[in-house]
C-alpha positions in Angstrom: 2.6 -43.8 -15.9 5.1 -41.6 -14.2 2.3 -39.6 -12.6 1.0 -42.8 -11.0 4.5 -43.6 -9.6 4.9 -40.0 -8.2 1.6 -40.4 -6.4 2.6 -43.8 -5.0 6.1 -42.4 -4.0 4.5 -39.5 -2.1 2.0 -41.8 -0.5 4.7 -44.2 0.6 6.9 -41.4 1.9 4.1 -39.8 4.0 3.1 -43.2 5.3 6.6 -44.0 6.4 6.9 -40.6 8.1 3.7 -41.1 10.0 4.7 -44.7 11.0 8.1 -43.4 12.3 6.8 -40.2 14.1 3.6 -41.8 15.6 5.4 -44.4 17.8 8.1 -42.0 18.9 6.1 -38.9 19.8 2.6 -40.3 20.0 -0.7 -39.5 18.4 -1.3 -36.5 20.6 1.8 -34.9 19.3 0.6 -35.4 15.7 -2.8 -33.9 16.4 -1.3 -30.9 18.2 1.3 -30.3 15.4 -1.5 -30.4 12.7 -3.6 -28.1 14.9 -0.8 -25.6 15.2 -0.2 -25.6 11.5 -3.9 -24.9 10.8 -3.9 -22.2 13.5 -0.9 -20.5 11.8 -2.6 -20.7 8.4 -5.6 -18.9 9.9 -3.7 -16.3 11.9 -1.2 -15.2 9.3 -3.8 -13.7 6.9 -5.4 -11.9 9.9 -2.0 -10.5 10.9 -1.4 -9.3 7.3 -4.8 -7.6 7.2 -4.1 -5.8 10.5 -0.7 -4.5 9.2 -2.4 -3.3 6.0 -5.1 -1.5 8.0 -2.5 0.2 10.3 -0.4 1.2 7.3 -3.5 2.6 5.5 -4.5 4.6 8.5 -1.0 6.0 8.9 -0.9 7.0 5.2 -4.4 8.5 5.5 -3.4 10.7 8.4 -0.6 12.3 6.5 -2.8 13.4 3.5 -3.7 17.1 3.4 -6.2 18.7 1.0 -5.8 22.3 -0.1 -8.8 24.3 0.9 -8.2 26.7 -2.0 -7.8 24.4 -5.1 -8.5 20.9 -3.7 -5.1 19.5 -4.5 -3.9 16.5 -2.5 -0.6 16.6 -0.6 1.1 14.0 1.6 1.8 16.4 4.4 5.5 17.1 3.7 4.9 20.7 2.4 3.6 23.7 4.2 2.3 25.3 0.9 0.2 23.9 -1.9 2.3 22.9 -4.9 -0.5 23.8 -7.3 -1.7 27.2 -6.1 0.7 28.2 -3.3 -1.9 28.5 -0.5 -0.9 27.6 3.0 -1.7 24.1 4.1 -2.8 23.2 7.6 -2.4 19.7 8.9 -5.5 17.8 10.1 -4.5 18.1 13.8 -4.2 21.9 13.5 -7.6 22.1 11.7 -9.3 20.0 14.4 -7.8 22.2 17.2 -8.7 25.4 15.5 -12.2 24.4 14.5 -13.2 23.3 18.0 -14.9 25.9 20.2 -14.2 25.7 23.9 -17.9 25.6 24.6 -18.3 22.5 22.5 -15.6 20.6 24.2 -16.5 21.5 27.7 -19.5 20.0 29.5 -20.9 21.9 32.3 -22.5 20.0 35.2 -24.6 21.6 37.9 -24.7 19.8 41.2 -28.1 19.8 42.9 -28.9 18.5 46.4 -31.8 16.0 46.4 -33.9 16.0 49.6 
């Protein structure tokens, strides 16, 4: 019986709120307010997913793998904690692995008659 009264109290409360807000602010205000709430409910999870993605990429860029033993390090050490080999960061590996001929594109200009 108390459940039935709770439902009726909630229904009565929301009906009174709508009947008070609707004449003061208008129907357009109510529709835009509900639309903004639905928009926030849609955009907040997307924002959280973007922040998780950025955090994961930041964390992923700091990980170093030892070329000697395969141990994983977070990039704070210069030497491997397991075997003692020197660790190179990913940016140093990319710069040292690239050959100048692979990164330079040569273009020959020809005159067309």
